[in-house]
N, C-alpha and C positions, 0 to 999 in steps of 0.2 A: 421751701425755698435754698437751693443749695448757697452753701456763704464761697465765697470767692476769697484763695489766702496770697499774698504774693511773695515769695520766698526768694535770696540771694542765693544761686548759686553759679557755682563755677558752669561756664559754657561745658569743658569737657564732661562733670557729673550729668548736667541736663543734658548729655547729648547718648550716654550712658539712662537712663531714666528712661529716655523716649526711644531709645533703641530696646529695651530689656520691653517694656508696653507692647510695641511691634510683637515683637515674639511669642508674646503672652499670647495675644490673639489672636497672630497667627495658629499659634498653639489649637487654642483652640476651635480656630473653625476648621480648621480639618481632624481633630477627633471629632468635630460636628458633622461632618461629611459622611465618617468613615463610618459612622454610627446608621446611617441612614443609608433603608437599603437602592441600588442599582434599582432605575426603572429598565422594566424591560419591555422597549421597544418592536415592534416587530419587524423581522427584516423576509427581504425581499424570497424568491426561490435560488438568484444566484448567489442569497447570503449562506444558504440553505447547502448549496451544493460549495461554496466553498472551506462551512464547516466540515460540512462529513466527508467531500471529499466524489464524494456522490455526482454523478454527471444528473445534465437538466431532465430529461429523459428518465432516468430511473424513478426521479422523487416524482413524476409526474405519475410514474406505474404506482408510485406506492399513494400518494392522494387518492388515485384511483380507486383502489380497491383499500383504503381508510383503514391506510398501517401508519402508518405517520400523520402527529398529531398537525392539524392545520385549520386555518381561519379562511373564511371566504367572503370578500365582499363583493355586492357583481360580480364582474368579471377576472377579480383578481386574487389568486392567494397570499397566507400572505401566515409569515409560521416568528415564532418567539422561539427566546432562544433557551431559555431557560426549558420549555419541552422539550425542543426539538437530540435539548443533553441530558434531560433527561427519559427522554424516547432511547437514547444511545446506551443511556446506561442499562435501561432494563435487558435488551440483549447479551447480558453479559453474562457469558461459559461460563463456569466454576473453574480453579486451579487443580488441581490433585488435591490438595491439602485438604482446600475444600470438601470436594467430593468424600473422601479419606477422615475427616470429623464424623462426616453427617452418615457414616455410613456404618464406622464407631456408633453414636451414638442411637442412633435402629435397634443396633444390634442389641446394644445393652437396657435400653428400652423393652425387646420384645424378651431380654432372659426375663425381666421384671412383669412381665405380662402386658407393659404398659403400652396405646399407639401411638404410634409415630405420627405426625402430622406438622407441616408447618404451616 
């Protein structure tokens, strides 16, 4: 059982204590929310079009050829933002510097007699 204690405080100190308590609660709540992963809600083909800048007919073509990750429920197509972003990242071309580093690694391993595979 909790004990209730009454103390006498001037109103200004009481206001300060209340404000401090509210700030601590808000900070704790904000930290708790930032630690939780964002739920990945499905988006429609219009949302994917806005996200990627591709036209809707182009996206339908990608779906038909299974070139883009999608889910289908009934006659509706659904996409997940994280999957679309990963799909875009998978098509990333290497920079000139990355190609040079790969070439140097290949050549140095070839001299040592090692097979270079990624």
